[in-house]
C-alpha positions as a LaTeX table, in Angstrom:
\begin{tabular}{lrrr}
\hline
Residue & $x$ (\AA) & $y$ (\AA) & $z$ (\AA) \\
\hline
Met1 & $-17.24$ & $-22.42$ & 0.59 \\
Asp2 & $-16.61$ & $-22.23$ & $-3.17$ \\
Tyr3 & $-14.16$ & $-19.91$ & $-4.88$ \\
Asp4 & $-16.72$ & $-17.34$ & $-6.06$ \\
Ser5 & $-18.13$ & $-17.01$ & $-2.53$ \\
Ile6 & $-14.64$ & $-16.54$ & $-1.10$ \\
Val7 & $-13.80$ & $-13.84$ & $-3.63$ \\
Lys8 & $-17.05$ & $-12.05$ & $-2.88$ \\
Leu9 & $-16.16$ & $-11.95$ & 0.82 \\
Leu10 & $-12.59$ & $-10.75$ & 0.28 \\
Arg11 & $-13.12$ & $-8.24$ & $-2.51$ \\
Val12 & $-13.71$ & $-4.62$ & $-1.52$ \\
Lys13 & $-16.73$ & $-3.18$ & $-3.28$ \\
Pro14 & $-16.05$ & 0.05 & $-5.18$ \\
Glu15 & $-16.99$ & 3.31 & $-3.48$ \\
Lys16 & $-18.20$ & 1.54 & $-0.36$ \\
Lys17 & $-17.10$ & 2.73 & 3.06 \\
Val18 & $-14.64$ & 0.24 & 4.53 \\
Asp19 & $-14.48$ & $-0.86$ & 8.14 \\
Leu20 & $-11.69$ & $-3.38$ & 8.74 \\
Asp21 & $-13.68$ & $-4.77$ & 11.67 \\
Asp22 & $-15.78$ & $-6.45$ & 8.96 \\
Phe23 & $-12.76$ & $-8.52$ & 7.82 \\
Asp24 & $-11.56$ & $-11.24$ & 10.21 \\
Pro25 & $-7.73$ & $-11.51$ & 10.17 \\
Asp26 & $-7.97$ & $-15.07$ & 11.50 \\
Trp27 & $-10.58$ & $-16.33$ & 9.05 \\
Gly28 & $-10.07$ & $-19.82$ & 7.65 \\
Gly29 & $-13.25$ & $-20.36$ & 5.68 \\
Ile30 & $-11.98$ & $-22.55$ & 2.86 \\
Asp31 & $-13.77$ & $-25.87$ & 2.37 \\
Glu32 & $-10.53$ & $-27.85$ & 2.23 \\
Leu33 & $-9.24$ & $-26.18$ & 5.38 \\
Ala34 & $-12.06$ & $-24.99$ & 7.60 \\
Asp35 & $-12.94$ & $-28.28$ & 9.32 \\
Ala36 & $-9.34$ & $-29.06$ & 10.31 \\
Pro37 & $-9.56$ & $-29.63$ & 14.10 \\
Glu38 & $-5.96$ & $-28.73$ & 14.93 \\
Glu39 & $-3.63$ & $-25.98$ & 13.80 \\
Glu40 & $-1.09$ & $-28.54$ & 12.53 \\
Glu41 & $-3.72$ & $-30.29$ & 10.43 \\
Leu42 & $-4.84$ & $-26.92$ & 9.08 \\
Arg43 & $-1.26$ & $-26.22$ & 8.07 \\
Asp44 & $-0.85$ & $-29.62$ & 6.42 \\
Arg45 & $-4.05$ & $-29.24$ & 4.43 \\
Ala46 & $-3.11$ & $-25.72$ & 3.42 \\
Arg47 & 0.29 & $-26.96$ & 2.23 \\
Ala48 & $-1.36$ & $-29.61$ & 0.06 \\
Phe49 & $-3.83$ & $-27.09$ & $-1.31$ \\
Met50 & $-0.96$ & $-24.69$ & $-1.90$ \\
Glu51 & 1.00 & $-27.28$ & $-3.90$ \\
Lys52 & $-1.95$ & $-27.71$ & $-6.25$ \\
Asn53 & $-2.31$ & $-23.93$ & $-6.59$ \\
Arg54 & 1.43 & $-23.65$ & $-7.26$ \\
Ala55 & 1.21 & $-26.13$ & $-10.14$ \\
Asp56 & $-1.90$ & $-24.42$ & $-11.52$ \\
Leu57 & $-0.22$ & $-21.01$ & $-11.30$ \\
Ala58 & 2.87 & $-22.28$ & $-13.13$ \\
Glu59 & 0.64 & $-23.52$ & $-15.95$ \\
Ala60 & $-1.29$ & $-20.24$ & $-16.06$ \\
Gln61 & 1.92 & $-18.20$ & $-16.09$ \\
Glu62 & 3.30 & $-20.23$ & $-19.02$ \\
Leu63 & 0.12 & $-19.50$ & $-20.98$ \\
Leu64 & 0.40 & $-15.79$ & $-20.10$ \\
Trp65 & 3.98 & $-15.82$ & $-21.39$ \\
Ala66 & 3.09 & $-17.64$ & $-24.60$ \\
Asp67 & 0.05 & $-15.49$ & $-25.36$ \\
Asp68 & 2.16 & $-12.31$ & $-24.94$ \\
Arg69 & $-0.77$ & $-9.88$ & $-25.01$ \\
Arg70 & $-1.47$ & $-9.39$ & $-21.32$ \\
Ser71 & 0.58 & $-8.77$ & $-18.17$ \\
Val72 & $-0.20$ & $-8.97$ & $-14.46$ \\
Leu73 & 0.68 & $-6.49$ & $-11.74$ \\
Val74 & 0.28 & $-7.80$ & $-8.18$ \\
Ile75 & 0.41 & $-5.26$ & $-5.36$ \\
Leu76 & 0.96 & $-6.33$ & $-1.75$ \\
Gln77 & 0.35 & $-3.83$ & 1.05 \\
Ala78 & 0.25 & $-4.55$ & 4.76 \\
Met79 & 1.34 & $-3.59$ & 8.21 \\
Asp80 & 4.79 & $-4.79$ & 9.25 \\
Ala81 & 5.17 & $-8.55$ & 9.88 \\
Ala82 & 2.00 & $-9.40$ & 7.95 \\
Gly83 & 3.92 & $-11.81$ & 5.71 \\
Lys84 & 4.50 & $-10.10$ & 2.37 \\
Asp85 & 7.94 & $-11.66$ & 1.78 \\
Gly86 & 6.78 & $-15.15$ & 2.75 \\
Thr87 & 3.72 & $-14.86$ & 0.53 \\
Ile88 & 5.86 & $-13.94$ & $-2.46$ \\
Lys89 & 8.29 & $-16.77$ & $-1.73$ \\
His90 & 5.66 & $-19.50$ & $-1.37$ \\
Val91 & 3.12 & $-18.37$ & $-3.97$ \\
Met92 & 5.63 & $-17.75$ & $-6.75$ \\
Ser93 & 8.11 & $-20.57$ & $-6.03$ \\
Gly94 & 6.84 & $-22.72$ & $-8.89$ \\
Val95 & 6.74 & $-19.97$ & $-11.52$ \\
Asn96 & 9.38 & $-19.66$ & $-14.23$ \\
Pro97 & 11.60 & $-16.81$ & $-12.94$ \\
Thr98 & 12.08 & $-15.43$ & $-16.46$ \\
Gly99 & 8.38 & $-14.59$ & $-16.52$ \\
Cys100 & 8.12 & $-13.07$ & $-13.08$ \\
Gly101 & 9.72 & $-10.20$ & $-11.19$ \\
Val102 & 9.53 & $-8.70$ & $-7.70$ \\
Val103 & 10.07 & $-5.03$ & $-6.92$ \\
Ser104 & 10.42 & $-3.79$ & $-3.33$ \\
Phe105 & 9.82 & $-0.13$ & $-2.67$ \\
Lys106 & 11.77 & 1.49 & 0.15 \\
Ala107 & 12.09 & 5.17 & 1.09 \\
Pro108 & 12.36 & 7.18 & $-2.15$ \\
Ser109 & 15.79 & 8.22 & $-3.38$ \\
Ala110 & 16.80 & 11.80 & $-4.22$ \\
Glu111 & 16.22 & 11.05 & $-7.90$ \\
Glu112 & 12.76 & 9.63 & $-7.19$ \\
Leu113 & 11.81 & 12.65 & $-5.11$ \\
Asp114 & 12.61 & 14.81 & $-8.14$ \\
His115 & 9.69 & 13.13 & $-9.95$ \\
Thr116 & 6.03 & 12.48 & $-9.19$ \\
Phe117 & 5.20 & 9.82 & $-6.62$ \\
Leu118 & 4.09 & 7.45 & $-9.41$ \\
Trp119 & 7.28 & 7.72 & $-11.47$ \\
Arg120 & 9.39 & 5.05 & $-9.81$ \\
Ala121 & 6.56 & 2.52 & $-10.02$ \\
Met122 & 5.92 & 3.23 & $-13.69$ \\
Lys123 & 9.51 & 2.27 & $-14.50$ \\
Ala124 & 8.95 & $-1.15$ & $-12.93$ \\
Leu125 & 5.63 & $-2.11$ & $-14.54$ \\
Pro126 & 5.41 & $-5.56$ & $-16.18$ \\
Glu127 & 5.99 & $-6.05$ & $-19.86$ \\
Arg128 & 3.55 & $-8.18$ & $-21.83$ \\
Gly129 & 3.60 & $-11.84$ & $-20.85$ \\
Lys130 & 5.02 & $-11.22$ & $-17.39$ \\
Ile131 & 3.90 & $-11.07$ & $-13.76$ \\
Val132 & 5.44 & $-8.38$ & $-11.56$ \\
Ile133 & 4.85 & $-8.21$ & $-7.83$ \\
Phe134 & 5.17 & $-4.91$ & $-6.00$ \\
Asn135 & 6.22 & $-5.48$ & $-2.39$ \\
Arg136 & 4.77 & $-2.18$ & $-1.21$ \\
Ser137 & 4.07 & 0.30 & $-3.98$ \\
Tyr138 & 2.93 & 3.80 & $-4.86$ \\
Tyr139 & 0.26 & 3.25 & $-2.20$ \\
Glu140 & 2.93 & 4.07 & 0.39 \\
Asp141 & 2.34 & 7.68 & $-0.66$ \\
Val142 & $-1.21$ & 7.56 & 0.70 \\
Leu143 & $-0.27$ & 5.43 & 3.72 \\
Val144 & 3.13 & 6.14 & 5.29 \\
Val145 & 3.18 & 9.68 & 3.95 \\
Arg146 & $-0.33$ & 10.28 & 5.24 \\
Val147 & 0.52 & 8.99 & 8.71 \\
His148 & 3.75 & 11.03 & 8.63 \\
Pro149 & 2.79 & 14.17 & 6.67 \\
Glu150 & 6.20 & 15.70 & 7.43 \\
Leu151 & 7.54 & 13.44 & 4.67 \\
Leu152 & 5.72 & 15.62 & 2.15 \\
Gln153 & 8.28 & 18.34 & 2.83 \\
Lys154 & 10.86 & 16.19 & 1.02 \\
Ala155 & 8.68 & 15.78 & $-2.05$ \\
Lys156 & 9.33 & 19.29 & $-3.42$ \\
Leu157 & 5.67 & 19.84 & $-4.17$ \\
Pro158 & 4.19 & 23.23 & $-5.10$ \\
Glu159 & 2.63 & 25.17 & $-2.25$ \\
Gly160 & $-0.91$ & 24.18 & $-1.43$ \\
Lys161 & $-3.27$ & 22.72 & 1.12 \\
Arg162 & $-2.64$ & 19.19 & 2.36 \\
Gly163 & $-6.10$ & 18.35 & 3.63 \\
Lys164 & $-8.60$ & 15.69 & 2.54 \\
Gly165 & $-8.77$ & 17.17 & $-0.95$ \\
Phe166 & $-5.05$ & 16.57 & $-1.44$ \\
Trp167 & $-5.39$ & 12.87 & $-0.62$ \\
Arg168 & $-8.50$ & 12.51 & $-2.76$ \\
Glu169 & $-6.48$ & 13.85 & $-5.69$ \\
Arg170 & $-3.78$ & 11.25 & $-5.02$ \\
Phe171 & $-6.43$ & 8.52 & $-5.01$ \\
Glu172 & $-7.69$ & 9.92 & $-8.32$ \\
Asp173 & $-4.17$ & 9.86 & $-9.80$ \\
Ile174 & $-3.75$ & 6.23 & $-8.75$ \\
Asn175 & $-7.12$ & 5.21 & $-10.16$ \\
Asn176 & $-6.32$ & 6.92 & $-13.46$ \\
Leu177 & $-2.97$ & 5.12 & $-13.71$ \\
Glu178 & $-4.55$ & 1.75 & $-13.00$ \\
Arg179 & $-7.37$ & 2.39 & $-15.46$ \\
His180 & $-4.75$ & 3.19 & $-18.12$ \\
Leu181 & $-2.88$ & $-0.03$ & $-17.35$ \\
Val182 & $-6.00$ & $-2.18$ & $-17.55$ \\
Arg183 & $-7.07$ & $-0.59$ & $-20.83$ \\
Asn184 & $-3.71$ & $-1.52$ & $-22.27$ \\
Gly185 & $-3.70$ & $-5.15$ & $-21.19$ \\
Thr186 & $-2.29$ & $-5.17$ & $-17.64$ \\
Val187 & $-4.33$ & $-6.94$ & $-14.98$ \\
Val188 & $-4.02$ & $-5.14$ & $-11.63$ \\
Leu189 & $-4.58$ & $-7.28$ & $-8.52$ \\
Lys190 & $-4.18$ & $-5.66$ & $-5.12$ \\
Phe191 & $-3.94$ & $-7.59$ & $-1.85$ \\
Phe192 & $-4.09$ & $-6.04$ & 1.60 \\
Leu193 & $-2.68$ & $-8.64$ & 4.00 \\
Asn194 & $-4.80$ & $-8.02$ & 7.06 \\
Val195 & $-2.84$ & $-8.97$ & 10.19 \\
Ser196 & $-4.23$ & $-8.30$ & 13.66 \\
Lys197 & $-2.40$ & $-6.19$ & 16.20 \\
Ala198 & $-2.13$ & $-9.19$ & 18.55 \\
Glu199 & $-0.59$ & $-11.37$ & 15.83 \\
Gln200 & 1.86 & $-8.63$ & 14.86 \\
Lys201 & 2.99 & $-8.44$ & 18.49 \\
Lys202 & 3.46 & $-12.21$ & 18.56 \\
Arg203 & 5.59 & $-12.14$ & 15.40 \\
Phe204 & 7.71 & $-9.25$ & 16.68 \\
Leu205 & 8.37 & $-11.17$ & 19.90 \\
Glu206 & 9.36 & $-14.25$ & 17.86 \\
Arg207 & 11.88 & $-12.16$ & 15.96 \\
Leu208 & 13.30 & $-10.80$ & 19.19 \\
Ser209 & 13.50 & $-14.25$ & 20.80 \\
Asp210 & 15.05 & $-16.18$ & 17.89 \\
Pro211 & 18.65 & $-15.23$ & 17.00 \\
Glu212 & 18.07 & $-16.40$ & 13.44 \\
Lys213 & 15.25 & $-13.86$ & 13.12 \\
His214 & 16.95 & $-10.90$ & 14.77 \\
Trp215 & 17.84 & $-9.48$ & 11.36 \\
Lys216 & 14.15 & $-9.20$ & 10.53 \\
Phe217 & 13.44 & $-6.85$ & 13.41 \\
Ser218 & 13.80 & $-3.12$ & 13.08 \\
His219 & 13.23 & $-0.57$ & 15.82 \\
Ala220 & 11.38 & 1.42 & 13.18 \\
Asp221 & 8.78 & $-1.37$ & 13.12 \\
Leu222 & 8.08 & $-0.78$ & 16.81 \\
Ala223 & 7.85 & 2.96 & 16.24 \\
Glu224 & 5.33 & 2.42 & 13.43 \\
Arg225 & 3.28 & 0.07 & 15.62 \\
Ala226 & 2.62 & 3.06 & 17.89 \\
His227 & 0.68 & 4.55 & 14.96 \\
Trp228 & $-1.50$ & 1.46 & 14.51 \\
Asp229 & $-4.82$ & 3.35 & 14.65 \\
Asp230 & $-3.61$ & 6.01 & 12.23 \\
Tyr231 & $-2.50$ & 3.35 & 9.76 \\
Arg232 & $-5.77$ & 1.50 & 10.12 \\
Glu233 & $-7.69$ & 4.65 & 9.23 \\
Ala234 & $-5.37$ & 5.33 & 6.28 \\
Phe235 & $-5.82$ & 1.77 & 5.00 \\
Glu236 & $-9.60$ & 2.00 & 5.28 \\
Glu237 & $-9.69$ & 5.22 & 3.24 \\
Met238 & $-7.28$ & 3.80 & 0.69 \\
Leu239 & $-9.40$ & 0.69 & 0.22 \\
Glu240 & $-12.59$ & 2.72 & $-0.01$ \\
His241 & $-11.32$ & 5.12 & $-2.67$ \\
Thr242 & $-9.10$ & 2.89 & $-4.80$ \\
Ser243 & $-10.91$ & $-0.45$ & $-5.03$ \\
Thr244 & $-12.48$ & $-0.34$ & $-8.48$ \\
Glu245 & $-14.13$ & $-2.78$ & $-10.85$ \\
His246 & $-11.05$ & $-2.76$ & $-13.06$ \\
Ala247 & $-8.45$ & $-2.88$ & $-10.24$ \\
Pro248 & $-9.97$ & $-4.41$ & $-7.10$ \\
Trp249 & $-8.55$ & $-4.72$ & $-3.60$ \\
Phe250 & $-8.78$ & $-8.03$ & $-1.77$ \\
Val251 & $-8.54$ & $-8.01$ & 2.03 \\
Ile252 & $-6.71$ & $-11.24$ & 2.86 \\
Pro253 & $-6.78$ & $-12.66$ & 6.41 \\
Ala254 & $-3.11$ & $-12.80$ & 7.44 \\
Asp255 & $-3.05$ & $-14.23$ & 10.96 \\
Arg256 & $-2.71$ & $-17.75$ & 9.54 \\
Lys257 & 0.10 & $-17.62$ & 7.01 \\
Trp258 & $-0.83$ & $-20.76$ & 5.08 \\
Val259 & $-4.43$ & $-19.63$ & 4.66 \\
Met260 & $-3.21$ & $-16.21$ & 3.49 \\
Arg261 & $-0.84$ & $-17.70$ & 0.91 \\
Thr262 & $-3.47$ & $-20.11$ & $-0.37$ \\
Leu263 & $-5.99$ & $-17.33$ & $-0.90$ \\
Val264 & $-3.54$ & $-15.08$ & $-2.75$ \\
Ala265 & $-2.43$ & $-17.94$ & $-5.01$ \\
Gly266 & $-6.03$ & $-18.92$ & $-5.71$ \\
Val267 & $-7.15$ & $-15.42$ & $-6.71$ \\
Leu268 & $-4.07$ & $-14.88$ & $-8.87$ \\
Thr269 & $-4.35$ & $-18.22$ & $-10.67$ \\
Arg270 & $-8.08$ & $-17.95$ & $-11.29$ \\
Thr271 & $-7.74$ & $-14.40$ & $-12.61$ \\
Ile272 & $-5.11$ & $-15.40$ & $-15.19$ \\
Arg273 & $-7.12$ & $-18.42$ & $-16.26$ \\
Asp274 & $-10.20$ & $-16.26$ & $-16.81$ \\
Leu275 & $-8.38$ & $-13.97$ & $-19.27$ \\
Gly276 & $-9.14$ & $-16.26$ & $-22.21$ \\
Leu277 & $-5.47$ & $-16.59$ & $-23.17$ \\
Glu278 & $-4.35$ & $-18.88$ & $-25.99$ \\
Tyr279 & $-1.16$ & $-20.45$ & $-27.18$ \\
Pro280 & $-0.03$ & $-18.89$ & $-30.48$ \\
Arg281 & $-1.65$ & $-20.43$ & $-33.54$ \\
Leu282 & 0.69 & $-21.28$ & $-36.39$ \\
Ser283 & 0.02 & $-20.41$ & $-39.98$ \\
Asp284 & $-0.13$ & $-23.14$ & $-42.64$ \\
Glu285 & 3.35 & $-22.11$ & $-43.77$ \\
Glu286 & 4.77 & $-22.36$ & $-40.22$ \\
Arg287 & 3.18 & $-25.80$ & $-39.70$ \\
Ala288 & 4.67 & $-26.97$ & $-42.99$ \\
Arg289 & 8.12 & $-25.85$ & $-41.85$ \\
Leu290 & 7.67 & $-27.75$ & $-38.59$ \\
Asp291 & 6.73 & $-30.87$ & $-40.57$ \\
Asp292 & 9.91 & $-30.44$ & $-42.65$ \\
Ala293 & 11.98 & $-30.11$ & $-39.46$ \\
Arg294 & 10.34 & $-33.25$ & $-38.02$ \\
Arg295 & 11.10 & $-35.28$ & $-41.16$ \\
Thr296 & 14.67 & $-34.02$ & $-41.22$ \\
Leu297 & 15.28 & $-35.10$ & $-37.63$ \\
Ala298 & 13.54 & $-38.45$ & $-38.12$ \\
Ala299 & 15.78 & $-39.20$ & $-41.14$ \\
Glu300 & 19.06 & $-38.76$ & $-39.22$ \\
\hline
\end{tabular}
């Protein structure tokens, strides 16, 4: 399957009702990977494919930095144990760290609660020439807060109804922010890492069984798992109302980590390459000064 066909399958169409049953968390439909007969061979092929993507992404990021007119915001959302941290680590490992940043959003601080739910994210947006990855984001305020509406009591909001209309307005606020960013040169790419409930259970058990992974496990993760169906519904509504032509969501199969990472890297790299970026062009005067510098060094 070629790249365009893959993107068409993964990309959420704007204003279309979303059913996550239509997206296979275990899908491995990449030409270079799909016919691998064994899991180990699949992993080896994915690693090789990933290495090529990593080199391509490093080249694309350098061009983004040199062009200095555009920026890229990558948003990762997922259920616990889907692999957000590992995806960031492997996809971005070849990128110049001066041109890339990662921001992780935890429970909001007292200062953040004194502002709108978008405020803390706006402070962390990428400057021109850079890629910034949000590990979770302002979308937590239509996911966690929706599943646990009691959290709204901490937000110091004016009195009002908190029904479907309230959440639609939050979706509208998010869409308006992202439209503003795109109009001003920021590419917004959003990835929902779609892990199955069975695979999440397997990964939780691995964390509990391996002493070196105990630190990754939180009892809060288990408590949130009990709300699996509520989160699934919240994710489906989020995807339906906030996947737009200018800031699309991609539902990435997350049960196979190497496939997931390869797909994210591929979409990110291709998107930057398609921006039509250019290395700065020098004026005649600047080229003449470079020639002078070259002659000076050659004469030493």
